[in-house]
N, CA, C and O atoms as a GROMACS GRO file, in nm:
protein
  472
    1MET      N    1 -12.306   2.237  -4.254
    1MET     CA    2 -12.313   2.104  -4.146
    1MET      C    3 -12.405   2.000  -4.156
    1MET      O    4 -12.518   2.033  -4.193
    2LYS      N    5 -12.381   1.866  -4.128
    2LYS     CA    6 -12.484   1.787  -4.165
    2LYS      C    7 -12.554   1.796  -4.019
    2LYS      O    8 -12.512   1.840  -3.912
    3GLU      N    9 -12.692   1.728  -4.060
    3GLU     CA   10 -12.795   1.702  -3.934
    3GLU      C   11 -12.743   1.640  -3.841
    3GLU      O   12 -12.758   1.666  -3.721
    4GLU      N   13 -12.660   1.532  -3.898
    4GLU     CA   14 -12.628   1.410  -3.801
    4GLU      C   15 -12.505   1.509  -3.706
    4GLU      O   16 -12.514   1.547  -3.589
    5ASP      N   17 -12.417   1.527  -3.782
    5ASP     CA   18 -12.325   1.647  -3.654
    5ASP      C   19 -12.406   1.695  -3.580
    5ASP      O   20 -12.375   1.654  -3.468
    6GLN      N   21 -12.525   1.780  -3.572
    6GLN     CA   22 -12.571   1.821  -3.467
    6GLN      C   23 -12.688   1.726  -3.368
    6GLN      O   24 -12.754   1.774  -3.276
    7VAL      N   25 -12.695   1.570  -3.419
    7VAL     CA   26 -12.710   1.520  -3.302
    7VAL      C   27 -12.598   1.466  -3.247
    7VAL      O   28 -12.606   1.420  -3.133
    8HIS      N   29 -12.492   1.463  -3.309
    8HIS     CA   30 -12.368   1.408  -3.146
    8HIS      C   31 -12.329   1.539  -3.148
    8HIS      O   32 -12.240   1.498  -3.223
    9LEU      N   33 -12.304   1.676  -3.139
    9LEU     CA   34 -12.307   1.738  -3.105
    9LEU      C   35 -12.343   1.760  -2.967
    9LEU      O   36 -12.275   1.791  -2.869
   10SER      N   37 -12.529   1.725  -2.986
   10SER     CA   38 -12.626   1.755  -2.858
   10SER      C   39 -12.591   1.631  -2.765
   10SER      O   40 -12.618   1.646  -2.646
   11ASN      N   41 -12.532   1.500  -2.807
   11ASN     CA   42 -12.476   1.416  -2.741
   11ASN      C   43 -12.380   1.419  -2.655
   11ASN      O   44 -12.372   1.383  -2.538
   12ILE      N   45 -12.305   1.468  -2.732
   12ILE     CA   46 -12.139   1.562  -2.619
   12ILE      C   47 -12.199   1.639  -2.551
   12ILE      O   48 -12.219   1.597  -2.437
   13SER      N   49 -12.231   1.719  -2.569
   13SER     CA   50 -12.222   1.854  -2.506
   13SER      C   51 -12.345   1.814  -2.368
   13SER      O   52 -12.369   1.902  -2.285
   14THR      N   53 -12.408   1.687  -2.359
   14THR     CA   54 -12.511   1.569  -2.244
   14THR      C   55 -12.426   1.515  -2.169
   14THR      O   56 -12.441   1.535  -2.049
   15MET      N   57 -12.301   1.425  -2.216
   15MET     CA   58 -12.252   1.387  -2.188
   15MET      C   59 -12.090   1.478  -2.110
   15MET      O   60 -12.014   1.437  -2.022
   16ILE      N   61 -12.087   1.599  -2.182
   16ILE     CA   62 -11.991   1.654  -2.096
   16ILE      C   63 -12.051   1.739  -1.968
   16ILE      O   64 -11.965   1.768  -1.885
   17ASN      N   65 -12.167   1.777  -1.944
   17ASN     CA   66 -12.259   1.852  -1.855
   17ASN      C   67 -12.278   1.725  -1.719
   17ASN      O   68 -12.289   1.750  -1.599
   18GLU      N   69 -12.277   1.558  -1.800
   18GLU     CA   70 -12.271   1.475  -1.708
   18GLU      C   71 -12.153   1.460  -1.645
   18GLU      O   72 -12.148   1.475  -1.523
   19ILE      N   73 -12.088   1.440  -1.689
   19ILE     CA   74 -11.933   1.494  -1.643
   19ILE      C   75 -11.916   1.645  -1.542
   19ILE      O   76 -11.861   1.652  -1.432
   20ASP      N   77 -11.956   1.716  -1.589
   20ASP     CA   78 -11.968   1.825  -1.465
   20ASP      C   79 -11.990   1.826  -1.343
   20ASP      O   80 -11.923   1.872  -1.251
   21ALA      N   81 -12.150   1.739  -1.342
   21ALA     CA   82 -12.227   1.705  -1.255
   21ALA      C   83 -12.158   1.610  -1.168
   21ALA      O   84 -12.164   1.636  -1.048
   22TYR      N   85 -12.084   1.492  -1.209
   22TYR     CA   86 -12.040   1.432  -1.148
   22TYR      C   87 -11.916   1.477  -1.095
   22TYR      O   88 -11.880   1.397  -1.008
   23ILE      N   89 -11.836   1.566  -1.110
   23ILE     CA   90 -11.712   1.614  -1.057
   23ILE      C   91 -11.746   1.761  -0.954
   23ILE      O   92 -11.711   1.753  -0.836
   24GLY      N   93 -11.815   1.894  -1.005
   24GLY     CA   94 -11.796   1.998  -0.963
   24GLY      C   95 -11.755   2.034  -0.946
   24GLY      O   96 -11.695   2.100  -1.032
   25SER      N   97 -11.725   2.049  -0.797
   25SER     CA   98 -11.584   2.136  -0.764
   25SER      C   99 -11.531   2.080  -0.710
   25SER      O  100 -11.494   2.135  -0.606
   26MET      N  101 -11.488   1.950  -0.726
   26MET     CA  102 -11.398   1.799  -0.675
   26MET      C  103 -11.259   1.844  -0.745
   26MET      O  104 -11.221   1.857  -0.861
   27GLU      N  105 -11.204   1.862  -0.619
   27GLU     CA  106 -11.016   1.876  -0.646
   27GLU      C  107 -10.950   1.736  -0.711
   27GLU      O  108 -10.967   1.626  -0.657
   28TYR      N  109 -10.908   1.746  -0.778
   28TYR     CA  110 -10.809   1.614  -0.819
   28TYR      C  111 -10.785   1.483  -0.708
   28TYR      O  112 -10.825   1.369  -0.729
   29ASP      N  113 -10.705   1.531  -0.573
   29ASP     CA  114 -10.727   1.432  -0.518
   29ASP      C  115 -10.868   1.354  -0.476
   29ASP      O  116 -10.861   1.232  -0.484
   30GLN      N  117 -10.993   1.410  -0.432
   30GLN     CA  118 -11.106   1.338  -0.451
   30GLN      C  119 -11.132   1.303  -0.559
   30GLN      O  120 -11.233   1.233  -0.555
   31PHE      N  121 -11.091   1.316  -0.664
   31PHE     CA  122 -11.130   1.197  -0.758
   31PHE      C  123 -11.065   1.070  -0.768
   31PHE      O  124 -11.118   0.970  -0.814
   32SER      N  125 -10.941   1.080  -0.720
   32SER     CA  126 -10.865   0.998  -0.815
   32SER      C  127 -10.896   0.880  -0.672
   32SER      O  128 -10.851   0.765  -0.670
   33ARG      N  129 -10.997   0.949  -0.540
   33ARG     CA  130 -11.056   0.844  -0.423
   33ARG      C  131 -11.147   0.760  -0.464
   33ARG      O  132 -11.146   0.637  -0.450
   34GLU      N  133 -11.233   0.831  -0.518
   34GLU     CA  134 -11.396   0.818  -0.580
   34GLU      C  135 -11.423   0.721  -0.714
   34GLU      O  136 -11.495   0.760  -0.806
   35GLU      N  137 -11.344   0.565  -0.714
   35GLU     CA  138 -11.383   0.495  -0.826
   35GLU      C  139 -11.510   0.502  -0.872
   35GLU      O  140 -11.486   0.488  -0.992
   36SER      N  141 -11.625   0.514  -0.866
   36SER     CA  142 -11.771   0.523  -0.864
   36SER      C  143 -11.731   0.655  -0.962
   36SER      O  144 -11.737   0.634  -1.083
   37ILE      N  145 -11.700   0.758  -0.927
   37ILE     CA  146 -11.694   0.873  -1.012
   37ILE      C  147 -11.626   0.862  -1.108
   37ILE      O  148 -11.673   0.904  -1.214
   38ARG      N  149 -11.515   0.813  -1.106
   38ARG     CA  150 -11.360   0.798  -1.232
   38ARG      C  151 -11.448   0.718  -1.310
   38ARG      O  152 -11.482   0.789  -1.406
   39GLN      N  153 -11.518   0.572  -1.320
   39GLN     CA  154 -11.565   0.494  -1.380
   39GLN      C  155 -11.685   0.545  -1.485
   39GLN      O  156 -11.710   0.517  -1.602
   40SER      N  157 -11.766   0.665  -1.354
   40SER     CA  158 -11.872   0.674  -1.475
   40SER      C  159 -11.822   0.804  -1.573
   40SER      O  160 -11.842   0.829  -1.692
   41VAL      N  161 -11.749   0.875  -1.467
   41VAL     CA  162 -11.649   0.965  -1.566
   41VAL      C  163 -11.586   0.888  -1.729
   41VAL      O  164 -11.620   0.916  -1.844
   42ALA      N  165 -11.508   0.809  -1.690
   42ALA     CA  166 -11.472   0.721  -1.810
   42ALA      C  167 -11.570   0.677  -1.911
   42ALA      O  168 -11.539   0.663  -2.030
   43THR      N  169 -11.709   0.651  -1.855
   43THR     CA  170 -11.773   0.586  -1.950
   43THR      C  171 -11.841   0.703  -2.058
   43THR      O  172 -11.874   0.700  -2.177
   44ASN      N  173 -11.844   0.801  -1.954
   44ASN     CA  174 -11.889   0.907  -2.029
   44ASN      C  175 -11.794   0.988  -2.126
   44ASN      O  176 -11.832   1.078  -2.202
   45LEU      N  177 -11.676   0.945  -2.112
   45LEU     CA  178 -11.590   1.022  -2.190
   45LEU      C  179 -11.546   0.901  -2.334
   45LEU      O  180 -11.467   0.927  -2.425
   46GLN      N  181 -11.603   0.805  -2.323
   46GLN     CA  182 -11.552   0.699  -2.405
   46GLN      C  183 -11.678   0.757  -2.491
   46GLN      O  184 -11.630   0.840  -2.568
   47GLN      N  185 -11.846   0.747  -2.514
   47GLN     CA  186 -11.944   0.820  -2.540
   47GLN      C  187 -11.901   0.916  -2.586
   47GLN      O  188 -11.950   0.932  -2.698
   48ILE      N  189 -11.829   0.997  -2.558
   48ILE     CA  190 -11.761   1.135  -2.600
   48ILE      C  191 -11.673   1.076  -2.759
   48ILE      O  192 -11.684   1.094  -2.881
   49GLY      N  193 -11.630   1.037  -2.710
   49GLY     CA  194 -11.548   0.962  -2.821
   49GLY      C  195 -11.554   0.902  -2.943
   49GLY      O  196 -11.474   0.893  -3.036
   50GLU      N  197 -11.671   0.861  -2.923
   50GLU     CA  198 -11.711   0.762  -3.000
   50GLU      C  199 -11.806   0.833  -3.099
   50GLU      O  200 -11.814   0.813  -3.220
   51ALA      N  201 -11.888   0.935  -3.011
   51ALA     CA  202 -11.948   1.017  -3.092
   51ALA      C  203 -11.878   1.152  -3.155
   51ALA      O  204 -11.930   1.238  -3.227
   52ALA      N  205 -11.735   1.142  -3.101
   52ALA     CA  206 -11.668   1.240  -3.175
   52ALA      C  207 -11.599   1.228  -3.279
   52ALA      O  208 -11.541   1.316  -3.343
   53ASP      N  209 -11.610   1.013  -3.316
   53ASP     CA  210 -11.560   0.961  -3.431
   53ASP      C  211 -11.694   0.956  -3.526
   53ASP      O  212 -11.698   0.873  -3.616
   54LEU      N  213 -11.755   1.006  -3.514
   54LEU     CA  214 -11.895   1.020  -3.589
   54LEU      C  215 -11.941   1.106  -3.667
   54LEU      O  216 -12.032   1.098  -3.749
   55LEU      N  217 -11.839   1.236  -3.622
   55LEU     CA  218 -11.861   1.388  -3.667
   55LEU      C  219 -11.818   1.377  -3.830
   55LEU      O  220 -11.703   1.352  -3.864
   56SER      N  221 -11.892   1.391  -3.892
   56SER     CA  222 -11.859   1.465  -4.030
   56SER      C  223 -11.668   1.505  -4.070
   56SER      O  224 -11.587   1.549  -3.988
   57ASP      N  225 -11.651   1.485  -4.159
   57ASP     CA  226 -11.476   1.526  -4.202
   57ASP      C  227 -11.526   1.688  -4.224
   57ASP      O  228 -11.433   1.755  -4.180
   58GLU      N  229 -11.605   1.755  -4.260
   58GLU     CA  230 -11.640   1.858  -4.294
   58GLU      C  231 -11.644   1.978  -4.212
   58GLU      O  232 -11.608   2.096  -4.217
   59PHE      N  233 -11.729   1.863  -4.102
   59PHE     CA  234 -11.700   1.952  -3.913
   59PHE      C  235 -11.548   1.983  -3.898
   59PHE      O  236 -11.484   2.087  -3.913
   60LYS      N  237 -11.509   1.846  -3.860
   60LYS     CA  238 -11.339   1.857  -3.837
   60LYS      C  239 -11.235   1.966  -3.880
   60LYS      O  240 -11.144   2.026  -3.822
   61GLU      N  241 -11.314   1.965  -4.064
   61GLU     CA  242 -11.182   2.068  -4.104
   61GLU      C  243 -11.277   2.211  -4.089
   61GLU      O  244 -11.214   2.312  -4.119
   62ASN      N  245 -11.393   2.230  -4.056
   62ASN     CA  246 -11.428   2.368  -3.978
   62ASN      C  247 -11.374   2.421  -3.860
   62ASN      O  248 -11.344   2.540  -3.848
   63PHE      N  249 -11.359   2.332  -3.769
   63PHE     CA  250 -11.328   2.306  -3.621
   63PHE      C  251 -11.253   2.276  -3.622
   63PHE      O  252 -11.261   2.155  -3.599
   64THR      N  253 -11.087   2.329  -3.645
   64THR     CA  254 -10.950   2.265  -3.624
   64THR      C  255 -10.918   2.299  -3.513
   64THR      O  256 -10.818   2.229  -3.491
   65SER      N  257 -10.939   2.371  -3.412
   65SER     CA  258 -10.876   2.411  -3.285
   65SER      C  259 -10.917   2.306  -3.159
   65SER      O  260 -10.883   2.319  -3.042
   66VAL      N  261 -11.011   2.181  -3.226
   66VAL     CA  262 -11.010   2.051  -3.142
   66VAL      C  263 -10.915   1.966  -3.193
   66VAL      O  264 -10.894   1.936  -3.311
   67ASP      N  265 -10.856   1.929  -3.086
   67ASP     CA  266 -10.798   1.808  -3.073
   67ASP      C  267 -10.824   1.668  -3.129
   67ASP      O  268 -10.795   1.582  -3.046
   68TYR      N  269 -10.867   1.621  -3.239
   68TYR     CA  270 -10.960   1.507  -3.258
   68TYR      C  271 -10.904   1.371  -3.238
   68TYR      O  272 -10.965   1.264  -3.234
   69ASN      N  273 -10.741   1.402  -3.223
   69ASN     CA  274 -10.677   1.304  -3.170
   69ASN      C  275 -10.752   1.252  -2.994
   69ASN      O  276 -10.809   1.150  -2.954
   70VAL      N  277 -10.730   1.322  -2.958
   70VAL     CA  278 -10.739   1.357  -2.816
   70VAL      C  279 -10.916   1.298  -2.805
   70VAL      O  280 -10.937   1.205  -2.728
   71LEU      N  281 -11.018   1.349  -2.873
   71LEU     CA  282 -11.132   1.264  -2.854
   71LEU      C  283 -11.121   1.149  -2.875
   71LEU      O  284 -11.156   1.067  -2.790
   72ASN      N  285 -11.058   1.105  -3.018
   72ASN     CA  286 -11.046   0.946  -3.055
   72ASN      C  287 -11.015   0.852  -2.947
   72ASN      O  288 -11.063   0.739  -2.935
   73ALA      N  289 -10.916   0.918  -2.859
   73ALA     CA  290 -10.828   0.820  -2.776
   73ALA      C  291 -10.950   0.820  -2.680
   73ALA      O  292 -10.985   0.702  -2.679
   74LEU      N  293 -11.040   0.896  -2.591
   74LEU     CA  294 -11.126   0.855  -2.548
   74LEU      C  295 -11.196   0.748  -2.516
   74LEU      O  296 -11.234   0.721  -2.402
   75LYS      N  297 -11.220   0.670  -2.639
   75LYS     CA  298 -11.313   0.564  -2.698
   75LYS      C  299 -11.285   0.429  -2.594
   75LYS      O  300 -11.366   0.346  -2.553
   76ARG      N  301 -11.131   0.441  -2.566
   76ARG     CA  302 -11.049   0.374  -2.452
   76ARG      C  303 -11.061   0.403  -2.324
   76ARG      O  304 -11.001   0.355  -2.228
   77ALA      N  305 -11.164   0.507  -2.328
   77ALA     CA  306 -11.111   0.560  -2.178
   77ALA      C  307 -11.115   0.479  -2.051
   77ALA      O  308 -11.048   0.513  -1.954
   78LYS      N  309 -11.204   0.357  -2.048
   78LYS     CA  310 -11.246   0.296  -2.004
   78LYS      C  311 -11.169   0.109  -1.947
   78LYS      O  312 -11.190   0.030  -1.855
   79PHE      N  313 -11.051   0.118  -2.105
   79PHE     CA  314 -11.054  -0.001  -2.071
   79PHE      C  315 -10.837  -0.004  -2.116
   79PHE      O  316 -10.755  -0.092  -2.141
   80ASP      N  317 -10.835   0.123  -2.104
   80ASP     CA  318 -10.666   0.178  -2.126
   80ASP      C  319 -10.587   0.171  -1.989
   80ASP      O  320 -10.606   0.247  -1.894
   81GLU      N  321 -10.500   0.075  -1.993
   81GLU     CA  322 -10.443   0.048  -1.858
   81GLU      C  323 -10.406   0.207  -1.805
   81GLU      O  324 -10.468   0.266  -1.716
   82ALA      N  325 -10.311   0.254  -1.868
   82ALA     CA  326 -10.219   0.408  -1.816
   82ALA      C  327 -10.372   0.539  -1.746
   82ALA      O  328 -10.372   0.618  -1.652
   83TRP      N  329 -10.519   0.489  -1.883
   83TRP     CA  330 -10.515   0.600  -1.786
   83TRP      C  331 -10.624   0.529  -1.643
   83TRP      O  332 -10.674   0.607  -1.562
   84GLU      N  333 -10.641   0.426  -1.636
   84GLU     CA  334 -10.678   0.312  -1.521
   84GLU      C  335 -10.576   0.352  -1.378
   84GLU      O  336 -10.614   0.372  -1.263
   85VAL      N  337 -10.458   0.354  -1.423
   85VAL     CA  338 -10.324   0.364  -1.330
   85VAL      C  339 -10.310   0.507  -1.289
   85VAL      O  340 -10.310   0.530  -1.168
   86ASP      N  341 -10.297   0.603  -1.372
   86ASP     CA  342 -10.288   0.705  -1.382
   86ASP      C  343 -10.411   0.855  -1.445
   86ASP      O  344 -10.418   0.926  -1.546
   87HIS      N  345 -10.519   0.834  -1.262
   87HIS     CA  346 -10.628   0.938  -1.305
   87HIS      C  347 -10.619   1.066  -1.380
   87HIS      O  348 -10.712   1.111  -1.448
   88ARG      N  349 -10.433   1.154  -1.356
   88ARG     CA  350 -10.450   1.250  -1.368
   88ARG      C  351 -10.476   1.288  -1.533
   88ARG      O  352 -10.527   1.390  -1.580
   89GLN      N  353 -10.423   1.166  -1.604
   89GLN     CA  354 -10.442   1.201  -1.765
   89GLN      C  355 -10.633   1.194  -1.776
   89GLN      O  356 -10.682   1.262  -1.867
   90ILE      N  357 -10.707   1.135  -1.708
   90ILE     CA  358 -10.851   1.155  -1.713
   90ILE      C  359 -10.884   1.287  -1.669
   90ILE      O  360 -10.942   1.362  -1.747
   91TRP      N  361 -10.848   1.332  -1.528
   91TRP     CA  362 -10.834   1.459  -1.507
   91TRP      C  363 -10.786   1.554  -1.592
   91TRP      O  364 -10.869   1.644  -1.606
   92ASN      N  365 -10.691   1.570  -1.650
   92ASN     CA  366 -10.667   1.615  -1.782
   92ASN      C  367 -10.735   1.647  -1.882
   92ASN      O  368 -10.735   1.759  -1.935
   93VAL      N  369 -10.797   1.551  -1.914
   93VAL     CA  370 -10.880   1.588  -2.068
   93VAL      C  371 -11.001   1.665  -1.965
   93VAL      O  372 -11.055   1.757  -2.026
   94VAL      N  373 -11.044   1.651  -1.849
   94VAL     CA  374 -11.207   1.698  -1.842
   94VAL      C  375 -11.157   1.799  -1.798
   94VAL      O  376 -11.219   1.888  -1.856
   95LYS      N  377 -11.076   1.852  -1.724
   95LYS     CA  378 -11.023   1.988  -1.703
   95LYS      C  379 -10.969   2.098  -1.814
   95LYS      O  380 -10.991   2.219  -1.809
   96ASN      N  381 -10.899   2.035  -1.908
   96ASN     CA  382 -10.872   2.125  -2.000
   96ASN      C  383 -10.926   2.085  -2.148
   96ASN      O  384 -10.946   2.179  -2.226
   97ASP      N  385 -10.943   1.993  -2.179
   97ASP     CA  386 -10.992   1.953  -2.347
   97ASP      C  387 -11.120   1.973  -2.338
   97ASP      O  388 -11.159   2.067  -2.408
   98LEU      N  389 -11.255   1.883  -2.236
   98LEU     CA  390 -11.375   1.913  -2.243
   98LEU      C  391 -11.402   2.079  -2.265
   98LEU      O  392 -11.462   2.112  -2.367
   99PRO      N  393 -11.363   2.172  -2.182
   99PRO     CA  394 -11.372   2.285  -2.194
   99PRO      C  395 -11.388   2.342  -2.374
   99PRO      O  396 -11.476   2.364  -2.457
  100GLU      N  397 -11.285   2.345  -2.364
  100GLU     CA  398 -11.250   2.406  -2.502
  100GLU      C  399 -11.331   2.298  -2.618
  100GLU      O  400 -11.357   2.364  -2.718
  101PHE      N  401 -11.385   2.129  -2.635
  101PHE     CA  402 -11.489   2.156  -2.694
  101PHE      C  403 -11.629   2.169  -2.659
  101PHE      O  404 -11.710   2.139  -2.746
  102ARG      N  405 -11.669   2.207  -2.551
  102ARG     CA  406 -11.770   2.257  -2.547
  102ARG      C  407 -11.777   2.386  -2.595
  102ARG      O  408 -11.891   2.431  -2.587
  103ASN      N  409 -11.677   2.482  -2.653
  103ASN     CA  410 -11.670   2.601  -2.684
  103ASN      C  411 -11.722   2.591  -2.811
  103ASN      O  412 -11.793   2.673  -2.871
  104VAL      N  413 -11.677   2.475  -2.849
  104VAL     CA  414 -11.668   2.452  -3.058
  104VAL      C  415 -11.804   2.413  -3.031
  104VAL      O  416 -11.867   2.435  -3.135
  105ILE      N  417 -11.875   2.368  -2.947
  105ILE     CA  418 -12.020   2.324  -2.918
  105ILE      C  419 -12.113   2.437  -2.972
  105ILE      O  420 -12.182   2.451  -3.073
  106GLU      N  421 -12.082   2.518  -2.850
  106GLU     CA  422 -12.167   2.630  -2.875
  106GLU      C  423 -12.144   2.744  -2.924
  106GLU      O  424 -12.210   2.848  -2.920
  107THR      N  425 -12.016   2.711  -2.985
  107THR     CA  426 -12.017   2.819  -3.104
  107THR      C  427 -12.105   2.744  -3.211
  107THR      O  428 -12.190   2.825  -3.249
  108ARG      N  429 -12.118   2.640  -3.268
  108ARG     CA  430 -12.143   2.625  -3.337
  108ARG      C  431 -12.292   2.662  -3.308
  108ARG      O  432 -12.362   2.716  -3.393
  109SER      N  433 -12.336   2.631  -3.186
  109SER     CA  434 -12.523   2.605  -3.204
  109SER      C  435 -12.589   2.742  -3.200
  109SER      O  436 -12.709   2.766  -3.189
  110GLU      N  437 -12.426   2.883  -3.221
  110GLU     CA  438 -12.491   2.973  -3.194
  110GLU      C  439 -12.488   3.022  -3.365
  110GLU      O  440 -12.582   3.091  -3.406
  111GLN      N  441 -12.414   2.995  -3.425
  111GLN     CA  442 -12.393   3.035  -3.569
  111GLN      C  443 -12.556   2.954  -3.626
  111GLN      O  444 -12.610   2.986  -3.732
  112LEU      N  445 -12.596   2.880  -3.561
  112LEU     CA  446 -12.660   2.777  -3.683
  112LEU      C  447 -12.842   2.847  -3.579
  112LEU      O  448 -12.953   2.835  -3.631
  113ASP      N  449 -12.824   2.900  -3.464
  113ASP     CA  450 -12.903   3.019  -3.460
  113ASP      C  451 -12.918   3.103  -3.556
  113ASP      O  452 -13.013   3.111  -3.634
  114GLN      N  453 -12.797   3.183  -3.551
  114GLN     CA  454 -12.777   3.289  -3.656
  114GLN      C  455 -12.852   3.262  -3.818
  114GLN      O  456 -12.953   3.322  -3.855
  115GLN      N  457 -12.794   3.183  -3.881
  115GLN     CA  458 -12.842   3.083  -3.948
  115GLN      C  459 -13.015   3.084  -4.002
  115GLN      O  460 -13.085   3.095  -4.103
  116GLY      N  461 -13.021   3.064  -3.859
  116GLY     CA  462 -13.173   2.981  -3.912
  116GLY      C  463 -13.265   3.164  -3.927
  116GLY      O  464 -13.358   3.184  -4.005
  117GLU      N  465 -13.208   3.267  -3.835
  117GLU     CA  466 -13.292   3.385  -3.801
  117GLU      C  467 -13.307   3.451  -3.958
  117GLU      O  468 -13.406   3.516  -3.989
  118GLU      N  469 -13.218   3.429  -4.032
  118GLU     CA  470 -13.203   3.488  -4.193
  118GLU      C  471 -13.227   3.476  -4.259
  118GLU      O  472 -13.189   3.545  -4.353
   0.00000   0.00000   0.00000
């Protein structure tokens, strides 16, 4: 994996953690009423999409369990009218897709740690 990928993954991990901090144990109904939180989450999603787009083809080929089309669509999270009207799309990405991507990031980090110990 390229060193640049590690930087992008670190940035993505940070943004996922920020989203978790915004949402906490919030339920969808509260999320849909909190515009400032929705905007902050959308900004982070957009940045995740941009960082994911910069990941190397090698990385994407090795981690095929991630739907990179979803991550690519995140680049438009703040500007997509459908996402602005129906907050469930953002909510579903946050609750379903980001945890999976976090698992990929953690798995890759563990692999790098093990390679460093050898």
